[in-house]
C-alpha positions in Angstrom: 111.1 90.9 91.6 114.0 91.1 89.2 114.6 89.0 86.1 115.9 85.5 86.9 114.5 85.5 90.4 112.3 82.6 91.4 108.6 83.4 91.9 107.8 83.1 95.6 104.3 81.7 96.1 102.3 81.4 99.3 99.3 79.0 99.4 96.3 79.5 101.7 93.5 76.9 101.7 91.7 75.1 104.6 91.8 71.8 102.8 95.1 70.0 103.5 94.8 67.8 100.4 94.4 70.9 98.2 97.4 72.5 99.8 99.5 69.4 99.4 98.4 69.0 95.8 99.1 72.6 94.8 102.5 72.6 96.6 103.5 69.4 94.8 102.5 70.7 91.4 104.2 74.1 91.8 107.4 72.6 93.2 108.0 70.7 89.9 108.8 74.0 88.3 112.3 75.3 88.8 111.3 79.0 88.5 108.7 78.8 91.3 109.3 78.5 95.0 106.6 77.7 97.5 107.6 79.8 100.5 104.8 78.6 102.8 101.3 77.2 103.3 98.5 78.1 105.7 95.0 76.8 106.5 93.5 80.1 107.6 93.6 83.6 106.1 94.7 85.0 109.5 97.6 82.6 109.7 98.5 83.2 106.1 98.6 87.0 106.7 101.1 86.6 109.5 103.2 84.3 107.4 103.0 86.5 104.3 104.3 89.5 106.3 107.4 87.4 107.1 108.1 85.7 103.7 106.9 88.5 101.4 105.6 86.3 98.5 105.4 87.6 95.0 102.1 85.7 94.5 99.4 84.5 96.9 97.1 81.7 95.9 94.1 81.9 98.3 90.9 80.0 98.6 87.6 81.9 98.9 85.6 79.7 101.3 87.4 79.5 104.5 86.3 79.5 108.2 86.5 82.7 110.3 87.8 85.1 107.6 86.8 84.4 104.0 89.4 84.8 101.2 87.4 87.7 99.7 87.3 89.6 103.0 91.0 88.9 103.5 92.0 90.5 100.2 91.9 94.1 101.6 94.0 93.1 104.6 96.7 91.6 102.4 96.6 94.6 100.1 97.1 96.9 103.1 99.9 95.0 104.8 101.8 93.6 101.8 100.7 95.7 98.8 103.5 94.3 96.6 102.0 90.8 96.8 99.8 89.8 93.9 96.7 87.9 94.8 95.0 85.1 92.8 91.8 83.7 94.2 91.1 79.9 94.1 87.5 78.7 94.0 85.1 75.9 93.0 82.6 78.6 92.2 82.2 80.6 89.0 79.7 83.0 90.6 79.8 86.5 89.1 79.3 87.9 92.6 82.4 86.1 93.9 84.4 87.1 90.9 83.4 90.8 90.9 83.8 91.1 94.6 87.4 89.7 94.4 88.3 92.0 91.6 86.8 95.1 93.3 88.8 94.3 96.5 92.1 94.1 94.5 92.7 90.5 93.4 94.8 90.2 90.3 93.4 86.9 89.2 90.7 84.3 89.8 91.0 80.6 88.8 88.8 77.6 89.3 90.2 74.7 91.3 89.6 72.2 88.5 91.8 73.9 85.9 94.9 72.3 84.4 98.4 72.6 85.8 99.3 74.7 82.8 96.6 77.2 83.8 97.8 77.4 87.4 101.3 78.1 86.2 100.1 80.6 83.6 98.2 82.4 86.4 101.2 82.6 88.7 103.6 83.8 85.9 101.1 86.4 84.6 100.3 88.0 87.9 103.9 87.9 89.1 104.8 89.9 85.9 102.2 92.5 86.8 99.3 91.2 84.7 95.8 89.8 85.5 94.6 86.3 85.0 91.2 84.7 84.9 90.8 81.0 84.0 88.7 80.2 81.0 85.4 79.5 82.9 85.8 82.7 84.9 86.5 84.7 81.8 83.3 83.4 80.2 81.2 84.5 83.2 82.8 88.0 83.1 82.0 88.3 79.4 78.4 87.2 80.0 78.2 89.9 82.6 79.5 92.5 80.2 77.0 91.4 77.5 74.1 91.6 80.0 75.1 95.2 80.7 74.0 96.2 77.2 70.4 95.6 78.2 69.7 96.7 81.8 67.9 93.9 83.6 66.6 96.2 86.3 63.4 98.2 86.4 63.6 101.9 87.5 62.0 100.9 90.9 64.7 98.2 91.4 67.4 100.7 90.6 65.9 103.0 93.2 66.0 100.2 95.7 69.6 99.5 95.0 70.6 103.1 95.2 69.0 103.4 98.6 70.7 100.2 99.8 73.9 101.7 98.6 73.2 104.7 100.9 72.8 102.3 103.8 69.0 102.6 104.1 67.0 99.9 105.9 63.7 98.6 104.7 61.7 101.1 106.8 63.7 104.0 105.4 63.4 102.7 101.8 59.7 102.4 102.2 59.4 106.0 103.5 61.6 107.3 100.7 59.6 105.6 98.0 56.1 105.9 99.4 55.6 102.1 99.7 55.0 99.7 102.6 57.9 98.1 104.5 56.7 94.7 103.3 56.8 95.9 99.7 60.3 97.1 100.2 61.4 93.7 101.5 59.7 92.0 98.6 61.6 94.2 96.1 64.9 93.3 97.9 64.1 89.6 97.7 63.1 89.8 94.1 66.4 91.6 93.3 68.4 88.8 94.9 66.5 86.2 92.9 66.8 88.1 89.6 70.5 88.8 90.0 71.4 85.5 91.6 72.8 87.2 94.6 72.3 85.8 98.1 73.1 88.7 100.4 72.4 92.4 100.8 76.2 93.0 100.8 76.2 91.3 97.4 73.5 93.6 96.2 75.6 96.6 97.3 78.6 95.2 95.5 76.5 94.8 92.4 75.3 98.4 92.6 78.9 99.6 92.9 80.0 97.3 90.1 77.3 98.7 87.7 77.7 102.4 88.4 74.4 102.9 90.3 74.5 106.2 92.2 73.6 106.6 95.8 70.0 107.8 96.5 69.7 109.7 99.7 66.1 110.8 99.6 
């Protein structure tokens, strides 16, 4: 976009009230133009390809295709569009997953109008924006990296998961029973506050854990 152009924004959220509220707020600013709204990521992708927004505000929790999973599709089809994730959750897993996939920002739905506008302006100008609550979570994560919360065995489990190994293969590689391998996996999820194996893999990638093949 060139200086003086309006910032074209596309909104995607499966809650009509949220969409209407965001649209009403953004349209009170002369330098911002809402070029479309959608209730599903798939619909939003089709619309985005036509209207070419500068900024996409997208909810994370949506039916069929989640906002996080949709990021890579948007980045592939309209790489010039900057993506800001909207969420009620300040989960480090959600935040880091969004950033890894290419989101330029992450804001909580209960932030002030000023923060929403700041996010739109900042990412449209090529920067990144994280609302205050999200930034705090990121900083807590950075601090926790100073003291590794994982035991050597847990790091081995993560590195094998990263290599795509199932519980049986992990057990064979580490000389433990399959039940013990499953217990380690469950304990890792509990310790890290992560609910899925995919989340554990994203954690491993995010923290520089190397793939273990044997």
